[in-house]
N, C-alpha and C positions, 0 to 999 in steps of 0.2 A: 348471661352471656360471658362473663368475664370468663367461666372455664373452659367457656367453647375456644376463647381466642381470638375473641373482639377487639379492639381497638377503644379507646375512647370515641373518638371520630366514627367509628364506625356503629357502636352503638346509639350516639346519639343521632344519628341517619336514619337507623333501624326504630328508634323509636320516638321520632321527630322530636325530640327536644335541644338543647344545647350542648355544646362539652362542657361548657360550665357545672350542668345542671347533672352532668355525670362525675364531674370529679367531686364535687359535693355528695354524689350518694355516693359514690364510692370512697371517700374518706370517711365520712358516719357509717358503713359496712366496718371498714377498718377499726375506729373505736370500738364498734359492737361486738365483733368477734376479735380482740385483742388486739390483730395483725401489725406486724410492725412495720410491714411496707406494701406494695404490691405486690411485691413476687410472692408475699405469702400470705395474702390474699389470693392471690393465685392458687397456691396451692390447696388452700381450705375450699375454693371452688368447685375444681379436679377433685378432690375428696369427696365432697359432697354427691357431684354427677357422676361417678361412680359408686359409691354407694346407695343409693339411690332411685338411677336408673336402673330398672329390668332391661336381663342381659335378652337375646333377641337368639331366636334358635335357627 
């Protein structure tokens, strides 16, 4: 969802969790992926989507 441009509140609403839960998950993802900030996390997410999503003809 990060790579699709969803904001924290949008993700929380879609997943039926609090915004704080999303913030915490993003913080843990940043640590695990060694991303310096949310912008870098977004870049990683977009690269992942482009690499692992099959192209449609």
